[in-house]
N, C-alpha and C positions, 0 to 999 in steps of 0.2 A: 438535468431535471432538478427542479426545486419543489418545495412544499409550502404550505401556508406558514410554516415556521421559519423558512429561510428565503422565500422569494424576494420580499422587499429589500432585505439586507443585501442579498446578492446583487440586485439591480443597483443599489446604492454604491456597493463596493466597486462594481465595474465602471460606473459613471465617474466616481471620484478619482479613479486611476486610469481614466481615458482608455478603458478596455485593454489595459496592459499591452498597448502597442498594436492590437488588432483593430480592424474596422468593426463598427458596431454590428454590421450585417453578417459578420463572420461568426457571431455567437447567437445561437438560438436557444432560448429558455422555454422549457415545457414544464408546466406546474401541475403536480398531482394533487388530487383531493385527499382530505383526511377522513378518517373513519372513527366511530366511537371506541373508546377504551374501556376495558373491563377490569374488575378488581380482583376476581378470584375464580376458582374452578367452576363455580355456579354461574359465572358470566353476569354478575351484577355490574351495572354500568357505573363507571367512575364519574363523579360530579366535581365541578370546580368548587372553589372555596365558598362561593356565594350560594351553592346548592341549586342554582337556577339554570345552570348550563352544563351540558354533558361535555366531559373532557374528550378531546379528539387527538389522534396521532396519525402520522403518515402511514400509508397503506403498504409500504415496502418498495424496494427498487424494481420489483417485477412490473410495476406500472409503466416503466419506460417503454415496454413493447406496445401497450395500449396507446400511450400518448404519441409514439412515433407513427402508429397506424392512423390515429385520428387526425393528426396534422398532415398526413400524406407525404411525410418527409422521405420515407424509404422508396416510395414510388418515384419521387422526384430524383433521388440520387441514382436509382437504376436507369432512369431515362437520360441522365447526364453521363452515363457510361462508367459510373463508379462500381467497383467490384467487391470491396470489403468494408466492413464497419467494425470498429473496436469500441466496446463498452468497458469503461474503467471506473474504479472507485477513487474518489478524491483524497482518501486518507493515505495513499501509498505512493510516495514520490519516486521510489526506485523502479517502479514497474516499467517506465518508459525505456529502460535499458533493454528489455526483452521483447517489446512489441514488434520492432522491425523483423527480427528473425522468426518470431512466431507467425507473422503473416506469411513469410516465406515457406514455413512448414505447411500452413493451410493450402497454399498454392500447389506445393509439390505433392502433397498427399490427397488433394481434392476434398478437404474437410469442409463440411457445411457449417459446423460449429467447432471451434478449437478453444479450449480453456487453458490459460497459462497457469501452471502448477508449480509447487515446491515440495520437497520432501517434508513430511510432517512427523511429529512425535506422536506415539500412541497416546490417546486420551486428550490430545491438544484440541482446544476450542476452535478448530478450523474444519470446514466441510471437506469431504473426501470424494474423489471421483471414483465411481464404481461401475462395473458392468453388471446390470441386473437382468437376470434371465428368468423367464416365466416357464411354467411346466410344459407349454406347447413348443418351447425352444426359441421363441422370439425373445429379443433382448434389447436393452437400451443402455447407452453410456450416459450417466447423469450424476450430478452432485447429490450426495446424501449429507444432510446437515449433521453436525457433530452431536447434537442432542438426540439424534435418532440412530446414529451409526453403531454404537456399542450393542444395543439390543438386537439390531439386524445381524451384526457379525456373530454374536453368540448363538443365534438361532440358525443361521444359514451358512456360516463360514468356519468359525472356530469357537468351541465352547468357552475359551478363555477371552474371547472378544478381540479388541484391537491391541495386539501385542507386538513387540519389536521383532523384526526379522534379523537375519544374520548380520545385516549392516547397522542394526540398532535403530532402524526407523520403521514406520508403519508400511505395510504392503500397499497402502492406498494413498496416492499422491494428494497433497493438500490443495484445495481450491483457493486461488487468490481473488476470485470474483472479477477477473478480467477475461472477457470473452471476445473472440473474433468470429464474425458472421460473414458467410458468403451471401451477398446481398440479394441475388435473384431467388435463391432458395428461401432465404429469410422472408422476403416479400410474399412468396407463395404461402408460407405458413401463416403469416399475418392475414392474408386474404381469407384463409379458411377459418381462422379462429378469432379474428378481429383483435388479436393481441391479448386475449384474456388468459391469465395464468392461474393454475390451481392455487387455492388459499390454504393457509395453515395458521396455527397459533404456537408461539414459542415463548412462554412465560419464563422469567428468571425467578426461581423460587428462593425464599428467605429461610426455609427450614428443610431438614432432611426428609420429612414426611411428605414434602411437596404439597402443602395445603395453603401456604401464604406466598403471595407474590412480593418481590422486592419493590416493584412499582407497577402501576397499571400497564396492561399489555393490550394487543389488538390483533385482529385478523391482518395477515400480511401475505405478500407473495414475493417470490424470488426471481430475479432476472435469469439466473442460471438454470431455472426449470424449463426453459423453452424447448430443450430436446424432447420433452414429453408431448409436445405439439406436432412433432414430425411424424409423418405416416407413410412415407414412400421409400424407406430404407436408406435415407441420407446418412453420409458418413459423419460420425461425431468422434472427436478425439481430444487429446491434451498434449501440451508441450511442457516438459518439466525443466526447471532451471535451479541452480543452487540458490538457497535462500538469501545469502549475502548479496547476490547480484540483482535481485528484483523484488524483495519483499521486506518492507519495514513499515508497519502501519502505525498511525497515530489515532487511537480510538479510546484509550483509557485515561481516566483522571489519574492524578499523581498518586493518590492513596492506593487505589486499586492496582496500579502499575507496580508499585513497590511491593505490594502483597504477592503479586505474581512472581516478581523477581526473587523473593525469599523462597518460593517453591520451585525455583530453577526453571521457571517458564518465561517466555518472552514477555516483557513488560508492555510493549506496543503503546508507547507514549511519546510525548514530545522529546524528552531527553534521550530516549533510545534511538529515535529517528535521526536526531542530530548526529549522534555518534556513529550510527550505521552508515551515514553518508560519508563521513570522514574515513571510516574503515574501507568502504567500497573504493573510494578514490585512491587510497594508499595501496590497496590490494591490486587494482588494475595496473597502476604504474609499476608496482613490484613485479607483476606477472610479465610485463614487457621488458623486464631486466634493467629497469632504470631507477630503482629506489633502494636506498640503503638507510636504515634507521639506526642511529647511534643511541643505545640505551645506557647512557652514562649517569643517569640519575633516576630517582623514583618518579613514576608518572604523577601528574597533578591529579588530585582527587577531592571530592566533596561529599559530605554525608547529608542525605535528604530522607526524611521519613524512616530513619533507621537503616537505610541502604547506603552503601559506599559506591559512588560512581568514580571510576578511574578513566582518565582520558589519555589517549596516545597521541601521536602526531596528527595535526589537523591540516588536511589538504582540501582546499576549496577550488573547484574547477568551474569557472563561468561558462555558459553556453557559447559565449563569444570566443572562448579559447578552443573548445572542442564540444560539438553538439552531439557527437556519437562516439561509439567505441572505436570505430575505424579511424575517425579523425584524431582521437587521442593517441592511438597507436602510431599514426603517421607523424604526429608532432614529436612523440617520444623517439621514434626511429631517426629523426633528423638531428637529435641531440647526441653529440659524440660522447659526452661524459654521462654522469649520473646525477640524480638528485640525492644529495646526502643531507640528512637533517637529524637533529637531536629529537628525542622522544617528546619533549614538551614544546617543540617549535610549531609555528603556523606558517603555511605557504599558500598564497592566493594567486592563482593563474588567471589572467584576465586579458581580453582582447585577442585578436587573431595575430599572434606573434610566434616567433621562432626563438628558442633558446639553444644556441649552438654548442657551447662547451660544458654546460651543466650548472649545478647549483651546490653551494656548500653553506648550509644554513644552521645557525644557532641563534634563534630568536624569532622575530615576527617580520615577514616580508611579503610584499605584493609586487608581482612582476607583470607589468602591463605594456611593455614595449620590447622590441627585438633586442636580444642580447647576444653579441658575437663573442664575448669573452666570458670566462668563468664568473658566475655571479656569487660573490661572497658576502655573507652577512653574519656579524657577530655583535648584535646590539643588546643581547641579554634581556630584551623585552619579552614578557610572557603574558598570555591571557590567564589570569587567575580566576578561579571559580569560587563563589561563596554562597552558602545557603541563605535563603531569604527569611527575614523575620516576618512575623504575623502582619498581614496587610501591607507588606513591602513589595515593591516591584511593579513593573508594567505587566499587562495581560500575558504577553508572550513569555515573560520570565516566570510568572506564577505557574503556568501550565507545565513548565519543565522543572520547576523547583529551585532554580538557582539563577544568579546573575553572573556576569563576567566583567572583569576589569583588567585593563592593560597596565601591567606594572613593570617597573625597572628592577629586576632582581638583584642587580649589582648594588643597589642602595638599601636593600633590606637588612 
């Protein structure tokens, strides 16, 4: 789904990159309409700089249900024998680790809607899955947005609000905004409602008194509110995974991300996503009993916006090496030895290959062909991180706050 802000650029990106290996008819774009933006609590309309045109913004990701209904796509998929549909957010690359098993949970438990969740910290700006029960005893399992959760919990659950439980986390699992739908039930709901989702307003305030908006806001709707449209007692649930396994979003600018980091909150920015992918890859291989990290020196670090980023071992796994957890496990089990690497080394695993005897790495190494003997590397080459100066760097470097350079540490 695109909007007026993103549609043309999305089409251009796909065409320039030959649809990233897909056939053009494998990608269907649905474009949502934009709606007027408002300036304040009194709902004054926001005007563009020339004062002759009303500023507009996308209506929210809940429009996906309306658009799928209008395009007849769900009816087509059901007629083709498809059983499940996954809606995911494009800011979270790690989520694909969890989708296959979450679909399995939906099948096993007969869930009409299944939300992929993570443990959340109390007060975290992440929606929470709650079971909401009415006075007549009827109930619904649905997401409650973080800006509404605290007031709801204080009134109905705990006078102290969203507090840590004995494990130090909230009682209410965090919503990743990735949902799995059983298609026949989903189609029935769309036929009854035409995919229209309840609307709300979620302004970001600039003051404690909540009188000024940081920026104009608008009416919006949420795709995770679809359970509100179910009327026949359909089963709705969630599947929770460790955060490191499936959740690392890229949605904050560098300045805001560093401010969150200073408050011990997740920065949710380009630099943290990059590091979380390295951490995930290392953790999975270590859990398979095949990784040993040698911490014989201080980790590489760089200071950006007053925050110190530290980097551990970097392991990059191409889909051509292993496209799933089970494939990675199989590759690791075929390796008789281990991957031993120093804390500042980088290992890139590429192509459908087998490493029989293991790896001993102190430096930078790409393995892209079968290795029957122990792979040894001691080239002292390291990826060095450096903060960018004002107006320096390419776009992808600016959004993460630093550049990287391959140096030979032996010559420093």
